[in-house]
PAZAPA-4460 file (N, C-alpha, C; in steps of 0.05 Angstrom, whole numbers, plus 32768, in hexadecimal, padded with zeros to 4 digits):
% residues 153
    n_x    n_y    n_z   ca_x   ca_y   ca_z    c_x    c_y    c_z   seq   type   mol
   81E2   8310   8291   81D5   830D   8281   81CB   8323   8262     1      M     A
   81D7   8338   826D   81D5   834E   8259   81EA   8350   824C     2      R     A
   8202   8349   8258   821F   8346   824C   8219   8334   8230     3      L     A
   820E   8316   8234   8209   8302   8227   81F3   8310   820D     4      L     A
   81DD   8320   8218   81CB   832A   81FF   81D9   833A   81F6     5      L     A
   81EA   834D   81FD   81F7   835E   81ED   8208   8359   81DD     6      A     A
   8218   8339   81E1   8230   8327   81D1   8220   8322   81BE     7      L     A
   8208   8314   81C6   81F9   8308   81AC   81EA   8317   8195     8      L     A
   81E5   832B   81A7   81DB   8346   818F   81F3   834F   8175     9      A     A
   8202   8358   8189   821C   8362   817B   822A   834A   815F    10      S     A
   8224   832E   816C   822E   831E   8156   821C   8315   8143    11      G     A
   8202   831B   8142   81E9   831C   8136   81EE   8334   811F    12      L     A
   81F0   834E   812A   81F9   8361   8117   8214   8363   8107    13      T     A
   8229   8351   8116   8240   8349   8105   8236   8339   80EA    14      A     A
   8223   832B   80F3   821E   8316   80DD   8208   8321   80C6    15      L     A
   81F0   8335   80CE   81E7   8347   80BC   81F4   8352   80AC    16      A     A
   820F   835E   80AF   8222   8372   80A6   8228   836B   8084    17      A     A
   8227   836D   8071   822F   836B   8059   8250   8365   8055    18      P     A
   8256   834E   804F   8273   8352   8047   8282   835C   8035    19      A     A
   8297   835C   8033   82AA   8372   8021   82B4   835E   800A    20      F     A
   82AD   8374   7FFD   82AE   836E   7FDA   82C8   8368   7FD1    21      A     A
   82D4   8351   7FDC   82F3   834F   7FD8   82FC   8354   7FB2    22      A     A
   82E8   834C   7FA3   82F3   8344   7F86   82EA   8362   7F7A    23      D     A
   82E1   8373   7F8A   82D8   8392   7F79   82DF   83A9   7F8C    24      L     A
   82F0   83B8   7F74   82F6   83DA   7F7E   82EC   83EA   7F6E    25      S     A
   82EA   83FE   7F7F   82E0   841B   7F73   82F4   8430   7F75    26      V     A
   82F7   8438   7F5F   830D   8454   7F51   82F9   846E   7F4A    27      S     A
   8303   847D   7F4C   82F6   8498   7F3F   82D8   84A6   7F52    28      N     A
   82D5   849E   7F6C   82B7   849E   7F75   82B3   84C1   7F76    29      P     A
   82A3   84C8   7F67   82A4   84EB   7F68   8283   84F0   7F71    30      T     A
   8278   84FF   7F77   8256   8511   7F7C   8259   852A   7F6B    31      V     A
   8247   852B   7F57   823F   854F   7F55   8241   8560   7F68    32      R     A
   824E   856F   7F66   8241   858E   7F73   822B   8592   7F66    33      A     A
   8218   85A1   7F6D   8201   85B2   7F67   81F9   85C2   7F79    34      V     A
   81EB   85D9   7F73   81E4   85EC   7F80   81D2   85E3   7FA4    35      P     A
   81DE   85FC   7FAF   81CE   85F2   7FD1   81AD   85E6   7FD2    36      P     A
   81A1   85F3   7FBD   8184   85F3   7FB5   8175   85D4   7FAC    37      T     A
   8190   85C5   7F99   8188   85B4   7F8D   8187   85A1   7FA3    38      Q     A
   8179   8586   7FA1   8171   8575   7FB2   8177   855B   7F9F    39      K     A
   8183   854D   7F8E   8188   853F   7F78   81A9   8541   7F75    40      V     A
   81B7   852F   7F74   81D2   852E   7F5F   81D7   850A   7F5F    41      T     A
   81EC   8511   7F56   81F4   84F6   7F44   820D   84EB   7F53    42      G     A
   8218   84D4   7F55   822D   84C9   7F59   8239   84B4   7F43    43      A     A
   8257   84B6   7F3D   8265   84AD   7F2C   8278   849C   7F36    44      F     A
   8280   8489   7F24   8299   8479   7F30   8299   8462   7F1B    45      L     A
   82B0   8457   7F1E   82BB   8437   7F0C   82C4   8424   7F26    46      T     A
   82AC   8409   7F23   82B2   83EF   7F2A   82C0   83E1   7F1B    47      I     A
   82D6   83D7   7F26   82E4   83C0   7F19   82E6   83A8   7F27    48      K     A
   82D6   8394   7F18   82D8   837D   7F1E   82F0   8368   7F19    49      N     A
   8303   8362   7F2F   831E   834B   7F2D   8313   832F   7F2D    50      A     A
   82FA   832D   7F33   82EF   830E   7F37   82E9   82FF   7F22    51      G     A
   82E8   82E8   7F21   82E0   82D8   7F0C   82C6   82CE   7F0A    52      S     A
   82AF   82E4   7F11   828F   82DF   7F17   828B   82FB   7F0F    53      A     A
   826D   82FA   7F03   826A   8317   7EF6   825C   831F   7F0B    54      D     A
   8254   8336   7F19   8252   8342   7F30   8230   835D   7F22    55      R     A
   8222   8360   7F36   820C   8377   7F2C   8210   8384   7F49    56      K     A
   820D   83A1   7F48   8208   83B2   7F50   81EC   83B8   7F53    57      L     A
   81E6   83B5   7F6D   81C7   83B4   7F6F   81B8   83C8   7F85    58      V     A
   81D2   83DC   7F90   81BE   83ED   7F9F   81CF   83F6   7FA8    59      A     A
   81CC   8415   7FB1   81E1   8428   7FBF   81D7   8437   7FD6    60      A     A
   81DD   8440   7FEB   81D2   844A   8002   81ED   8464   8000    61      E     A
   81DE   8478   8015   81E9   8490   801C   81E0   84A0   8030    62      S     A
   81E6   84A9   8043   81D8   84B3   8059   81D9   84D3   8056    63      P     A
   81E7   84DD   8042   81E0   84F4   8037   81C2   84FD   8024    64      V     A
   81B6   84E6   8021   819E   84F2   800A   8187   84D5   801A    65      A     A
   8171   84DE   8014   815A   84CF   801E   8154   84B7   8009    66      D     A
   815D   84BD   7FF3   8152   849A   7FDF   816F   84A3   7FD3    67      T     A
   817E   8489   7FCC   8197   847F   7FB1   818A   846F   7FA8    68      V     A
   8194   8470   7F89   8181   8463   7F70   8195   845B   7F5B    69      E     A
   819D   8447   7F54   81AE   843A   7F3B   81A2   844B   7F2B    70      L     A
   81AF   8458   7F0A   819C   8463   7EFD   81A5   8462   7EE3    71      H     A
   81A4   8466   7EC7   81AA   8465   7EB1   81A0   8477   7E9E    72      N     A
   81A9   8482   7E8A   81A1   8493   7E70   818F   847D   7E64    73      H     A
   8180   8489   7E59   8172   8475   7E44   816E   848A   7E28    74      I     A
   8172   8483   7E16   8167   8494   7DF8   8147   8484   7DF3    75      N     A
   8131   849A   7DF9   8116   848D   7DF4   810B   84A1   7DDB    76      D     A
   8112   8494   7DBF   8102   84A0   7DB1   8113   84BD   7DA9    77      N     A
   8128   84BF   7DAD   813E   84D2   7DAA   813D   84EE   7DC2    78      G     A
   8135   84DE   7DD9   8130   84EB   7DEE   8141   84E0   7E02    79      V     A
   8158   84F3   7E08   8163   84E0   7E2B   8156   84DF   7E43    80      M     A
   8155   84CD   7E4A   8145   84CA   7E64   8155   84B9   7E77    81      K     A
   8157   84C4   7E98   8159   84BC   7EA9   8143   84A0   7EB0    82      M     A
   8154   8491   7EB5   813F   847A   7EC2   814D   8460   7EDB    83      R     A
   813B   845C   7EE4   8147   8453   7F00   814E   842C   7EF9    84      P     A
   8166   841F   7EFD   816C   8405   7EF8   816B   83F1   7F0E    85      V     A
   8167   83DE   7F12   816A   83CC   7F28   817C   83C0   7F28    86      K     A
   8196   83C5   7F18   81AD   83B4   7F18   81C1   83C8   7F07    87      E     A
   81DD   83C3   7F08   81FB   83CC   7EF5   8206   83B0   7EF7    88      I     A
   820B   83A2   7EDD   8219   838F   7EDA   823E   839F   7EDC    89      D     A
   824E   8388   7EEE   8264   838D   7EEF   826F   8370   7EE7    90      V     A
   8280   8373   7ED2   827E   8357   7EC4   82A1   834F   7ECD    91      K     A
   829B   832D   7ED2   82B7   8326   7EDE   82CE   8333   7EC8    92      A     A
   82E6   833D   7ED5   82FC   833B   7EC3   82F6   8362   7EBF    93      G     A
   82E1   8370   7EC5   82D9   8388   7EB7   82D6   8399   7ECB    94      G     A
   82C9   83AF   7EBF   82BE   83C8   7ECD   82A5   83CC   7EC3    95      E     A
   829B   83DC   7EDB   827F   83EF   7ED7   827F   840A   7ED7    96      A     A
   8280   841A   7EC0   828C   843B   7EC4   8275   8451   7EC4    97      V     A
   826C   844F   7EDD   825A   8463   7EE8   8255   847D   7EE1    98      L     A
   8249   848F   7ED0   8256   84A9   7EC1   823D   84BC   7EB8    99      K     A
   8242   84D0   7EB8   822E   84E3   7EB0   821E   84D6   7E99   100      P     A
   820F   84D5   7E8D   81FE   84CE   7E7A   81FE   84B6   7E6C   101      G     A
   8203   84A4   7E86   8205   8484   7E84   81FC   847D   7EA0   102      S     A
   8200   8466   7EA7   81FE   8452   7EC1   8207   846F   7EDB   103      Y     A
   81FD   8472   7EEC   81FF   8487   7F01   81EF   847D   7F1A   104      H     A
   81F6   848B   7F36   81EA   8482   7F49   81DC   84A8   7F52   105      I     A
   81BF   84A0   7F57   81B7   84BD   7F61   81B0   84BB   7F78   106      M     A
   81B1   84D8   7F82   81B6   84DF   7FA2   819D   84EE   7FA7   107      L     A
   8181   84E9   7FAA   8168   84F4   7FAB   815D   84F6   7FC9   108      I     A
   8154   8515   7FC9   814F   8521   7FE8   8168   8520   7FF8   109      G     A
   8187   8535   7FE9   8192   853B   7FFA   8188   8544   8019   110      L     A
   819D   853A   802C   8194   8549   8044   819F   8564   804F   111      K     A
   81B5   856A   8047   81C4   8583   8042   81D2   8586   8028   112      Q     A
   81D7   85A3   8028   81EF   85A1   800C   8204   859E   800E   113      P     A
   820E   8598   7FFB   8228   8587   7FF3   823C   859A   7FE5   114      L     A
   824D   85A3   7FF6   825D   85AE   7FE9   827A   85AC   7FD5   115      K     A
   828B   85B0   7FC6   829B   85AF   7FBB   82AD   85A5   7FD3   116      E     A
   82BE   8583   7FD1   82D5   857B   7FE4   82C3   8571   7FF5   117      G     A
   82A9   8570   8001   82A2   8560   8010   82AC   8546   800B   118      D     A
   829F   852C   801A   82A8   8511   8016   8287   8503   8014   119      Q     A
   8281   84F3   800F   825F   84EF   800C   8266   84CE   800A   120      V     A
   8261   84C1   8026   825E   84A3   8025   824F   848F   8017   121      P     A
   825C   8485   8007   8247   846D   7FF5   824D   8455   7FFE   122      L     A
   8239   8444   8002   8239   8428   8004   822D   8419   7FF1   123      T     A
   823A   840A   7FDA   8232   8406   7FC5   8232   83DD   7FD2   124      L     A
   8216   83DC   7FC4   820E   83BC   7FD1   820C   83AC   7FB3   125      K     A
   8210   8396   7FB2   8218   837F   7F9F   8202   836C   7F9E   126      F     A
   8204   835A   7F88   81ED   8340   7F8A   81F0   832B   7FA0   127      D     A
   820B   8329   7FA9   820F   8314   7FB1   8216   8319   7FD5   128      D     A
   8206   8335   7FD9   820A   833B   7FF9   8221   8349   8001   129      G     A
   822F   834C   7FF0   824A   835E   7FF9   823F   8379   7FF9   130      T     A
   825F   8390   7FFC   8257   83AB   7FFD   8272   83B4   7FFD   131      A     A
   8273   83CB   7FF4   8285   83DD   7FF0   827E   83F8   7FFC   132      L     A
   8295   8400   8010   8290   841E   801A   829F   842F   800D   133      K     A
   829C   844A   8002   82AF   845B   7FF8   82A8   8476   8000   134      V     A
   82BC   8484   7FFA   82B3   84A0   7FFB   82B9   84AA   7FE1   135      E     A
   82A0   84BE   7FDD   82A4   84CA   7FC4   82AC   84ED   7FC6   136      A     A
   82C0   84F5   7FBF   82C0   8515   7FBF   82A8   851E   7FAA   137      P     A
   829B   8540   7FBD   8292   854C   7FA8   829B   855E   7F9A   138      V     A
   8297   855E   7F80   82AB   8567   7F6B   829C   857A   7F54   139      Q     A
   8298   8590   7F4A   8295   85A2   7F39   8292   8595   7F1D   140      R     A
   8283   858A   7F0F   827C   8580   7EF4   8295   8588   7EE0   141      P     A
   829D   8580   7ED1   82BD   858C   7EBE   82A6   859C   7EAB   142      A     A
   82AC   85B4   7E9E   82A4   85BE   7E92   829E   85B9   7E7D   143      P     A
   8283   85AF   7E68   828D   85A9   7E51   8293   85BA   7E3D   144      A     A
   829E   85AD   7E26   82AD   85B9   7E16   8299   85C2   7DFC   145      A     A
   8296   85DF   7DF4   827F   85E9   7DEA   8290   85E5   7DD3   146      M     A
   8270   85DF   7DBF   826E   85D9   7DA0   826C   85F2   7D98   147      D     A
   827D   85FF   7D86   8281   861A   7D7D   8279   8615   7D57   148      H     A
   8276   85FE   7D59   8274   85F5   7D3A   825D   8604   7D2D   149      G     A
   8241   85FE   7D34   8227   8607   7D28   821B   8624   7D3F   150      N     A
   8231   8631   7D47   8227   8650   7D4D   822E   8662   7D3F   151      M     A
   8219   867C   7D39   821B   868C   7D28   822A   86A6   7D38   152      K     A
   823A   86AB   7D2D   8240   86CC   7D42   8239   86E5   7D34   153      H     A
***
């Protein structure tokens, strides 16, 4: 009887697991390195959709953070602000680029410091119930080019 219950439970778990997103792929995943005392960081990546139907990224998960949210930067009367979004479109035959200053994934309430070179597991969830699992390396942000045009020396 226990064997039968175990088999049934494992079968139900397998049915509840999200399906693999065959038409979608992820490239260039990264998580921004932050000081060890900071509890928030961003994840960036590109999602390509080789399928014939539009898709939507609707959620993300990671065991390294208490909360994971999809975000975008918006211009609110000349002030750039970050706001959560419910979904990110990935057009058929196209791609969604999640990058600084645009759509991105926020990791909020980091459970441990993330060091450069660490791998952060991310699960991306889509509107049709499929999911993609990726490993995103922690990297320092590229230094911003300094604009000396308006500086007085």
